[in-house]
N, C-alpha and C positions, 0 to 999 in steps of 0.2 A: 672165232668161235670160243676158244678157250679163255680169251680175255673176259668174256661175258659170264663165264661160269660162276665166279665168286658172287656177282650180283644176283644171278639166278638162285644160287643156294641161299643167299641172304633173304631174298624175297620169299622163298619157300619156307624158311624158318619163321619169318614174320607171319605168313599165312597160317602156319601151324601153331602160332603162339609160343614158339620155342626160342625166339631171339630175345636177347636182353632188352629191356625197355629203355628207351632214350631218356635223358635227364629231363626233369620237369622245369624247363626254362621257358617261360612264356615269352614269346617274341622270336624264338629260334626253332624249337623242336615241337613236334606234335606226336601224340601217342600213336602206335602202329594201328590201332583199331579205328582211329579217326579217319573218316572218308574225305572230309573237305579240308583244303589248305586254308590258311588264315591270311587275311589282308588287312592292312591298316595304312593310314597316312604316315609318311615318314616322321612327321613331328610327334604324333601320338606314340608311334612305335619307339622312337628314341626316348621320349620323356617318361612314358609309362612302363616300358618293358626293359630297356637296355641301360639307360644312363646310370642309374643308381644300383644296378645289379652287379655285384663284384664277381660273380661267377662268369659273366660274359668276358671278363679280362683273360680268362683261361681258354676261351673258345677261339681258335685261330683260323683265319682265312687262308686257305691253301691255294685257291685258284679263282680268278675272275674271268668270265667269258662274256664277250661282246657279241650280241645277237642282232640280226637285222632281218626283218620280214621281207619276203620276196614280192609282195604285191601291195596295191594301194599306196599308202604314203610311205611304205618301207620303214615302218616304225622300228626304233632301236631300243634295246634294253640291256641291262647287265644281270648276269647270274653269278652268285658267289657261293662257293663250296666252303662250308665252315665246319671244322671238326669240334666235337665235344671235348671237354677236359680229359676224359679217359681215352680219347682217340679211337673210340669204338663206333660212334655214330657220326653221321654227316647231315648237316642242315643245308638245304638249298634255299637261298634267298634271292628273289628277283626284285630289282629296283628299277623304276621307270618313271618318266614324266608324261603327263597328259594335260590337256587343257580342261579347265573346269566345265563340266557339262550341266545342262539344266537339271534341277532337282527332280523333275518328273521322269528322268531317264536313267538315273543311277540311284541305287539304294544307299541309305545312310551307312557309314562305316561302323563296324562292330568288331573289336579286336578279340572277342572271346568266343563267338559262336560259329565262326567258320568264314569261308570266302564270301565276300559281299558280292562282287561281280567278277567272273572269270577274267583273267588278264587279257584274253583275246578280245573281250567285249569292251575294253576301255581305251582302245586305240583311237586317236583323233581321226576324223574322216574329212580332211580338207582336200580340195581339188588342186589342180595345177595353178589355177588362178590365185588360190590362197598362197601358194608358194611364192609367186611373183609379188603379190600384194603384201600388205602388212595387217596383222590382226593381233591385238593384245588382249589376253584373257587371264584369269587367275590360273596359276599352275596347280595341277593335281598330281602331287608326287607320292607314289605308292611303294610299299614293299609287300611282297607275298612270300610266305615261307612254309616249309613243311620238312619233316624228317625224310631223308632219302630212303627209298625202298619201302616206305610205308604207303598205305592206301592214299593218303592225302597228297603225296608228291606226284602221283601219276599225271594229274592235269597240268602241273607245272612242267613236268618233263615233256609232255606232248607239246606244250607251247614252245619249248626250246627246239624240239625236233622239227616243228613246222617252219621254223626260221632258220636262217643260215648263220653258223658260227663263223664270224669273220676275223676274230682275233682273240687271243687269250693272254692272260698275265698270270704266271705261276710264281708262287712265293716259296723259296726253299725254307727249310727249317730255321727258325729264328729270324726270318726276314719280314714276314708278312704282318699285317695288322691283326689285332684281336677284334672280335665282334664289336666290342665296345668302341674301339677306335674307328672301325668302319662306320658304325652308326653315327658317330660324331661327324665324320666327313660327309655322309649323305645328308645329315641335318643342316650343316653349315652351307652346303651347296644349294640345298633347297631354299634356305632362308636368304641366301645371297641374291638370288633372282626369283622372287616369289611370283612373278608374272610370266605367262607363256606368250612369247612373241615369236611368231612363225619365222621371221627372218633373222632372229638372233638367239633367243633363249628357248628353243623348242626341245624335243626329246633328244635330238642330235647333240645339242649343247650340253644337256645334262649328262648324257653317257660319256661324251668326250671329256668333259671337265672332271668327272669322278675318276675316269680311267687314267688320265694324264696326271692328276693329283696323286693317285696311288703310286705311280712311277716316281714322281718327284719326292714324295714323303718317305717311301720305303725303298731305299736304294738296294739293289740286288735282285729286284723282281725281274723275271725273265719273260719278255714278250716274244711270241712266236712269229708274228707277221707284222712287219713295219709299215708296209704300204697296203692298206686295205680299203674297202668301200664304205667305211664308216663316215657318216656325215654327208652322204650323197643321196640324191633322189633322181631316179632315172639317169644315173651316171653323171649327174650334174652336181658339183660341189655346192652345198647350201651354206650360206653365210652364217657364221656363229660368232657370238661375242667371246672375246678372249678373257677368260676369268680364272685360269688355273692358278696364277701367282696370288691373286687376291684370295681365292678360296683356301689355298695352302696357308696363307697368313692367318686367316680367320680360324682355320683348323688348329694351328699351333696355339693361337690365343685361347681357343676354347679348351684345348687339352691342358694348358697351363692353369687356366681358371679352375678346371676340374681337379687338377692335382692340388692346388691351393685349398680348394673346398674340402677335398679329402683329408688334407693335412690338418685343416682347422677342425674338421669333424673328429679326426683321430685325437688331436690335442684335447678337444672338449670331452671326448669319451674317456681319455686317459685321466683328465682332471676329475671327471665324475667318479671314475673308479678309485682314484686316490682319496676323494672325499668319502666315498663309501667305505674304503679301507680304514680311513681315520675314524669314521663313525663306528665301524666294527671293533676297532681297537679300543675306542672310548667305552663302548658297551662292555667289552671284555674286561677292561680295567674296573668299571663300575660293578660288574658282576663279581669280580674277584674281591673287591672291597666289601661288597655286601655279603659275600660268602665268608670272609674273615670275620665280619661283624656277627654273622649268625653263629660261626664257630665259637667266638668269644662268649656270646650269650649262652650258647649251649654248654660251654665249659663252666661258666659261672653258675648256671642252673644245676649242673652235675655236682659242682662243689657245694652249693647250698643243700642239695638233696643228700649228699654224703655227710655234711655237717649235721643235718637234721637226723639222719639215720644213726650217726654216732651218738648224738645227744640222747636219742631215744633208747639206744642200747645201754648208755650209762644210766639213764633213769630206771630202766628195767633191772639193771644190775643192783642199783641201790635198793629198789623195792624187794628184790630177792634177798639182799643182805638183811634188810629190816624184818622181812618175814622170818628169816632164819633166826634172828635175834629174839623175836617174839616167841618162836617155837622153843628156843633154848630156855628162855625165862620161865615159860609155862612148865616145862619139864622139871626145872629145879624146884619150883613151888610144889609140885606133886611129890 
């Protein structure tokens, strides 16, 4: 009971509008007053929201939870708890794989206006015959996200509560990935196998590959349950393609490319700043030269004016002397 008290107080503050607002990071956090969570394809989410956002490097993944539905196809998905840079707010991000559905049964994705389709509604509905047989379709890899304890997170939390949490991966301080690194991993995993094959690259494969890749890439992560029911349907192990090593290799290559791109961008910005500084210095030198020229001209004008004033004074003095002489001569004649 007491463990839930901080969450209750946080929710109460949010409802009263007294809680500090979460950061404005499109792709991770939603404002407390927003009622709908946001959903996007992993590719759009990665490319448009996360990839080039430097702030996501300071948002750290603290926990990964593996969920499994208890009915139907026993759909599996991952939930990530991600801290804001100030460590005050938490974003919950759900990542999952589905098969592409007909366009008349799913709305177009929109990463700005709210949830497109509730996560519960995008679970593939194949039968036991589909499990045994083989069916290849385009993969529909999604992320849904919201700020924890806000109105928008309620639906995502209900989705998790209705499923079974079968395994968690906790990252101690300094061990886990940033949101930027996580997005890279989800993206390369999605692109590694862009097709949904029921007997090899289904939702089980996606969740297992991401989960195991996190363990391999970020050593020190703590897994609570080693033997769980992940990747099983009706307690039968479903065949999956082994892709962890390949995905880890692609992740490392992607992060190296991003680092090189960032370094090139930094060098280009530095060069541009140096060029701007050089231009500023040249303008400053030119302004100083122009100022000295103006000062010289002003000094010359002042000298000319002083000479003219001196000449005028001398002329006036001569005129006064001549006038005095004329006055003296007139007086003598009288």
